[in-house]
Each structure stands twice: as C-alpha cells, then as structure tokens.
C-alpha positions in Angstrom: 0.1 0.1 0.1 1.5 3.3 -1.1 2.6 5.8 1.9 -0.8 8.1 0.2 -3.5 5.5 0.7 -2.5 4.2 4.3 -5.0 5.9 7.3 -4.6 6.9 10.5 -5.4 5.3 13.8 -6.0 7.9 16.4 -6.0 7.0 20.3 -10.1 6.4 20.2 -9.4 3.6 17.5 -11.4 5.6 14.3 -9.3 4.9 11.3 -8.8 8.4 9.7 -7.8 8.4 6.3 -4.7 9.9 5.0 -5.3 13.3 3.6 -3.1 15.0 0.9 -2.6 17.7 -1.3 -3.2 18.8 -4.4 0.0 18.0 -6.2 -0.1 14.9 -4.7 -3.9 13.8 -5.8 -2.8 14.9 -9.0 -0.3 12.4 -9.5 -2.3 9.4 -7.9 -5.0 9.3 -10.3 -2.9 11.3 -13.1 -4.4 14.6 -14.1 -3.1 18.2 -13.5 -3.3 19.9 -10.2 -5.1 22.4 -12.6 -7.6 19.8 -13.1 -7.9 19.2 -9.3 -8.3 22.8 -9.4 -11.2 23.6 -11.8 -13.1 20.1 -9.7 -12.8 22.1 -7.0 -14.7 25.1 -8.3 -17.2 23.2 -9.6 -17.7 21.1 -6.6 -17.5 18.1 -8.5 -14.5 15.7 -5.8 -15.0 16.9 -2.1 -12.4 18.4 -0.3 -11.4 19.6 3.1 -9.9 23.4 3.4 -8.9 24.4 6.7 -6.8 27.8 5.2 -7.6 30.0 2.5 -5.3 28.9 0.0 -5.4 25.3 1.2 -7.4 22.1 -0.5 -6.7 18.2 1.2 -8.5 15.3 -0.1 -9.2 12.2 0.6 -8.1 10.2 -2.8 -10.8 7.6 -2.1 -13.4 9.8 -1.9 -11.8 11.7 -4.7 -12.7 8.4 -6.7 -16.0 7.6 -5.9 -17.1 11.1 -6.8 -15.1 11.0 -9.3 -16.9 7.6 -10.5 -20.1 9.1 -9.8 -19.8 12.0 -11.9 -17.7 10.4 -15.2 -18.6 7.0 -14.8 -15.0 6.3 -15.3 -12.5 4.8 -12.7 -9.9 6.9 -11.9 -6.4 5.9 -13.0 -4.9 4.0 -9.6 -1.6 5.0 -7.2 0.4 2.0 -8.9 -0.7 2.5 -12.7 
C-alpha cells in the first residue's frame, strides 16, 4: 500500500483517511493540478479547506466522486 493511501488510527481507535495535497492527488489519479482546481471550483470532488489557500483531499472519496460524476475509473496509484 502506498504511503498516501494509508489510514491512521487515532487514540480512540477511529481510523481516519490519509489526506493529501493537490499535487499528490493529481499524480495519484493521473490528471493535472489545474484539473483538480477546476473540479474544486465546480464542487465535483470533496475536499477539506483548513485555510483559504490549502485544500486537502481523501483520495478514495475523490475516486468515488469521479466515478459517480463521470462513470469512469480514476487511475490507481500503481498505474
């Protein structure tokens, strides 16, 4: 399993998804960072915005959103 896909368990045992930045997400699913920007602007993919210029993404949730919206599989991290 890729480090960007690992989950982290908190002290309470709840497993939280690994969040990644835009550039890492773009590389993982095979699109440009600008495409990620466009999807964020159109609210196509889910994200967390802890600040005005930082967006964090759960790669699994993004893949599910892409499949639901476009009926195509996003490229996996391995190929």
